Z-matrix of the N, CA and C atoms (Angstrom, degrees):
N
C 1 1.424
C 2 1.520 1 110.02
N 3 1.288 2 120.64 1 126.37
C 4 1.408 3 130.14 2 -176.96
C 5 1.482 4 112.55 3 -88.32
N 6 1.317 5 120.59 4 -21.68
C 7 1.545 6 120.32 5 -178.29
C 8 1.494 7 104.64 6 -75.16
N 9 1.417 8 108.52 7 141.44
C 10 1.518 9 118.50 8 177.89
C 11 1.491 10 105.70 9 -89.99
N 12 1.281 11 115.49 10 166.88
C 13 1.483 12 122.57 11 172.28
C 14 1.550 13 110.91 12 -51.07
N 15 1.318 14 114.30 13 -43.43
C 16 1.392 15 120.49 14 179.99
C 17 1.574 16 112.25 15 -60.57
N 18 1.322 17 112.40 16 -44.41
C 19 1.523 18 118.19 17 179.23
C 20 1.507 19 108.30 18 -56.78
N 21 1.360 20 115.73 19 -49.86
C 22 1.498 21 120.45 20 -176.61
C 23 1.491 22 110.33 21 -60.83
N 24 1.369 23 112.94 22 -44.27
C 25 1.501 24 114.45 23 -178.04
C 26 1.548 25 111.95 24 -60.65
N 27 1.308 26 112.85 25 -38.61
C 28 1.467 27 117.73 26 179.82
C 29 1.610 28 111.46 27 -64.77
N 30 1.345 29 113.93 28 -42.09
C 31 1.446 30 119.06 29 177.79
C 32 1.507 31 110.55 30 -68.08
N 33 1.290 32 121.22 31 -32.21
C 34 1.415 33 123.08 32 178.06
C 35 1.505 34 108.34 33 -71.14
N 36 1.360 35 116.65 34 -38.82
C 37 1.464 36 117.49 35 178.43
C 38 1.527 37 107.92 36 -64.91
N 39 1.303 38 117.91 37 -46.18
C 40 1.488 39 118.58 38 176.71
C 41 1.470 40 115.36 39 -59.35
N 42 1.310 41 117.76 40 -36.55
C 43 1.440 42 121.32 41 179.32
C 44 1.523 43 110.55 42 -67.79
N 45 1.347 44 118.04 43 -36.81
C 46 1.414 45 121.03 44 178.66
C 47 1.579 46 108.26 45 -71.23
N 48 1.332 47 118.04 46 -42.26
C 49 1.489 48 116.17 47 177.21
C 50 1.536 49 116.04 48 -62.46
N 51 1.366 50 111.68 49 -33.93
C 52 1.471 51 115.74 50 176.18
C 53 1.505 52 116.93 51 -76.43
N 54 1.284 53 113.24 52 -11.78
C 55 1.514 54 118.21 53 -178.00
C 56 1.484 55 113.01 54 80.90
N 57 1.422 56 115.39 55 18.65
C 58 1.473 57 118.95 56 177.07
C 59 1.543 58 111.38 57 -67.25
N 60 1.351 59 111.42 58 142.53
C 61 1.464 60 118.33 59 174.11
C 62 1.516 61 117.21 60 -79.60
N 63 1.375 62 112.47 61 -23.12
C 64 1.456 63 119.96 62 -178.09
C 65 1.512 64 109.76 63 -150.28
N 66 1.382 65 112.36 64 152.45
C 67 1.429 66 124.39 65 174.44
C 68 1.493 67 107.97 66 -117.70
N 69 1.253 68 123.45 67 122.74
C 70 1.427 69 125.54 68 168.07
C 71 1.508 70 113.48 69 -103.19
N 72 1.234 71 116.99 70 125.27
C 73 1.511 72 120.86 71 175.16
C 74 1.538 73 106.61 72 -88.86
N 75 1.331 74 117.19 73 101.52
C 76 1.410 75 121.62 74 -179.71
C 77 1.510 76 111.93 75 -81.26
N 78 1.354 77 114.81 76 160.99
C 79 1.526 78 121.26 77 -175.73
C 80 1.494 79 106.52 78 -132.89
N 81 1.329 80 117.93 79 112.35
C 82 1.445 81 121.69 80 176.85
C 83 1.605 82 109.10 81 -78.84
N 84 1.325 83 115.19 82 121.35
C 85 1.497 84 117.41 83 -175.93
C 86 1.580 85 109.63 84 -72.91
N 87 1.326 86 118.93 85 -22.81
C 88 1.456 87 121.76 86 178.61
C 89 1.513 88 113.77 87 -65.08
N 90 1.371 89 112.88 88 -59.77
C 91 1.493 90 116.95 89 -177.75
C 92 1.501 91 115.99 90 -109.84
N 93 1.349 92 115.46 91 5.80
C 94 1.394 93 124.87 92 174.78
C 95 1.569 94 113.07 93 60.59
N 96 1.267 95 113.70 94 28.30
C 97 1.421 96 118.03 95 -179.36
C 98 1.599 97 108.53 96 -96.22
N 99 1.317 98 114.87 97 150.64
C 100 1.445 99 119.96 98 174.53
C 101 1.509 100 111.84 99 -95.39
N 102 1.361 101 115.56 100 154.03
C 103 1.468 102 118.39 101 178.68
C 104 1.547 103 105.66 102 -149.52
N 105 1.347 104 116.95 103 157.90
C 106 1.445 105 119.44 104 179.70
C 107 1.604 106 110.10 105 -89.80
N 108 1.302 107 114.12 106 144.79
C 109 1.445 108 119.79 107 164.72
C 110 1.532 109 108.46 108 -126.39
N 111 1.313 110 117.02 109 120.46
C 112 1.465 111 121.14 110 -179.93
C 113 1.526 112 110.83 111 -92.42
N 114 1.306 113 117.26 112 133.98
C 115 1.536 114 123.01 113 -177.92
C 116 1.500 115 106.83 114 -126.61
N 117 1.277 116 117.29 115 140.76
C 118 1.474 117 120.63 116 175.89
C 119 1.548 118 110.55 117 -83.64
N 120 1.285 119 117.81 118 -33.98
C 121 1.467 120 118.98 119 -173.11
C 122 1.489 121 111.38 120 -150.48
N 123 1.366 122 117.67 121 -179.38
C 124 1.405 123 123.15 122 -179.21
C 125 1.624 124 115.15 123 -57.23
N 126 1.333 125 112.52 124 -42.39
C 127 1.448 126 118.99 125 178.97
C 128 1.525 127 110.67 126 -54.30
N 129 1.360 128 113.20 127 -51.01
C 130 1.509 129 119.88 128 179.87
C 131 1.588 130 110.54 129 -61.36
N 132 1.263 131 116.43 130 -39.71
C 133 1.478 132 120.25 131 177.94
C 134 1.607 133 109.46 132 -56.34
N 135 1.300 134 112.79 133 -51.12
C 136 1.485 135 116.93 134 -178.45
C 137 1.461 136 115.46 135 -68.93
N 138 1.366 137 117.09 136 -30.58
C 139 1.432 138 121.50 137 172.13
C 140 1.568 139 112.89 138 -70.83
N 141 1.273 140 114.97 139 -36.92
C 142 1.501 141 116.25 140 172.96
C 143 1.522 142 112.91 141 -69.14
N 144 1.280 143 116.71 142 -38.14
C 145 1.513 144 120.25 143 -179.88
C 146 1.522 145 107.14 144 -62.94
N 147 1.354 146 115.14 145 -44.69
C 148 1.445 147 118.67 146 179.38
C 149 1.504 148 114.16 147 -60.90
N 150 1.366 149 118.47 148 -40.71
C 151 1.432 150 125.20 149 177.25
C 152 1.520 151 109.97 150 -62.86
N 153 1.374 152 116.96 151 -43.18
C 154 1.408 153 119.43 152 -177.58
C 155 1.554 154 110.91 153 -63.75
N 156 1.382 155 116.74 154 -40.62
C 157 1.428 156 121.04 155 -179.10
C 158 1.494 157 110.54 156 -66.35
N 159 1.365 158 114.96 157 -47.90
C 160 1.485 159 117.44 158 -177.91
C 161 1.638 160 111.85 159 -67.79
N 162 1.332 161 117.37 160 -17.60
C 163 1.497 162 120.27 161 179.31
C 164 1.510 163 106.48 162 -93.30
N 165 1.280 164 121.09 163 4.51
C 166 1.469 165 119.91 164 178.34
C 167 1.485 166 113.99 165 80.52
N 168 1.341 167 117.51 166 14.40
C 169 1.408 168 124.87 167 177.55
C 170 1.467 169 114.67 168 -102.88
N 171 1.261 170 118.71 169 -169.65
C 172 1.429 171 122.75 170 174.11
C 173 1.524 172 114.90 171 -154.66
N 174 1.288 173 120.61 172 -175.40
C 175 1.512 174 121.39 173 176.33
C 176 1.529 175 102.37 174 -119.09
N 177 1.295 176 114.79 175 151.83
C 178 1.421 177 122.25 176 171.40
C 179 1.569 178 111.72 177 -102.91
N 180 1.276 179 113.66 178 -34.23
C 181 1.532 180 117.82 179 -177.47
C 182 1.482 181 109.46 180 -149.64
N 183 1.352 182 116.42 181 153.94
C 184 1.520 183 120.20 182 175.07
C 185 1.576 184 101.51 183 -136.86
N 186 1.338 185 113.97 184 116.92
C 187 1.482 186 122.97 185 -179.32
C 188 1.570 187 106.31 186 -98.51
N 189 1.312 188 116.94 187 135.13
C 190 1.433 189 124.33 188 172.25
C 191 1.473 190 108.87 189 -101.76
N 192 1.416 191 117.11 190 114.82
C 193 1.414 192 121.08 191 -171.86
C 194 1.558 193 109.64 192 -70.19
N 195 1.311 194 119.54 193 -14.48
C 196 1.443 195 118.16 194 178.96
C 197 1.547 196 113.98 195 -82.31
N 198 1.290 197 114.14 196 -11.01
C 199 1.516 198 119.54 197 178.08
C 200 1.541 199 105.49 198 -97.27
N 201 1.370 200 112.99 199 171.12
C 202 1.462 201 120.52 200 176.62
C 203 1.534 202 109.88 201 -63.57
N 204 1.276 203 115.87 202 117.61
C 205 1.516 204 121.29 203 -178.31
C 206 1.593 205 105.95 204 -69.19
N 207 1.297 206 119.90 205 -34.30
C 208 1.416 207 127.08 206 -175.56
C 209 1.571 208 109.17 207 -69.37
N 210 1.357 209 116.30 208 -37.01
C 211 1.476 210 118.84 209 175.32
C 212 1.546 211 109.60 210 -72.89
N 213 1.326 212 117.57 211 -40.80
C 214 1.442 213 120.60 212 -178.72
C 215 1.606 214 107.49 213 -64.95
N 216 1.268 215 118.16 214 -33.38
C 217 1.512 216 118.58 215 -176.35
C 218 1.606 217 106.02 216 -73.86
N 219 1.270 218 118.91 217 -21.72
C 220 1.473 219 118.08 218 178.16
C 221 1.492 220 113.63 219 -78.90
N 222 1.425 221 117.86 220 -16.85
C 223 1.465 222 120.02 221 -179.97
C 224 1.483 223 112.24 222 -74.98
N 225 1.393 224 114.98 223 149.58
C 226 1.439 225 119.13 224 -178.00
C 227 1.545 226 110.17 225 -58.03
N 228 1.297 227 116.03 226 -44.69
C 229 1.484 228 122.20 227 169.61
C 230 1.463 229 107.83 228 -139.03
N 231 1.358 230 117.60 229 121.01
C 232 1.437 231 119.64 230 174.47
C 233 1.591 232 109.86 231 -76.83
N 234 1.272 233 115.13 232 115.09
C 235 1.457 234 122.11 233 -179.79
C 236 1.524 235 108.95 234 -127.07
N 237 1.260 236 119.11 235 88.84
C 238 1.453 237 125.61 236 -174.30
C 239 1.497 238 108.87 237 -121.80
N 240 1.358 239 116.59 238 69.08
C 241 1.403 240 122.30 239 -178.42
C 242 1.547 241 108.12 240 -87.00
N 243 1.346 242 117.24 241 123.78
C 244 1.416 243 120.18 242 -179.58
C 245 1.517 244 110.37 243 -73.43
N 246 1.302 245 118.64 244 160.85
C 247 1.497 246 123.04 245 173.19
C 248 1.475 247 108.42 246 -56.40
N 249 1.352 248 116.73 247 144.64
C 250 1.439 249 122.07 248 178.79
C 251 1.451 250 110.03 249 -79.03
N 252 1.369 251 119.26 250 116.69
C 253 1.501 252 120.33 251 179.12
C 254 1.540 253 112.66 252 -60.10
N 255 1.368 254 114.24 253 -25.57
C 256 1.536 255 115.72 254 -174.79
C 257 1.527 256 108.83 255 -72.60
N 258 1.325 257 120.32 256 -14.42
C 259 1.464 258 126.39 257 177.92
C 260 1.504 259 110.70 258 -69.99
N 261 1.287 260 117.87 259 -25.86
C 262 1.503 261 121.22 260 -173.57
C 263 1.525 262 111.49 261 -91.11
N 264 1.318 263 117.09 262 0.83
C 265 1.462 264 117.75 263 179.36
C 266 1.448 265 112.40 264 -97.54
């Protein structure tokens, strides 16, 4: 993971300001750089994860903005993927 703690803290701050429900830390397989993906809800999270997989990329972390950000930052990898709402249809 190339993102520093400061990068992630900035992205979390931006997610909070935008009213995002989730922050995905994406990982580009080509240059191995991390990048933020801001999602408002579970459906957007799963759409973004699908796009990452289809594009040959992946995610390193998924932060849930409704949980303690401080506690999630202490985890080795924050992986808080909500249930897929498409599964209930």
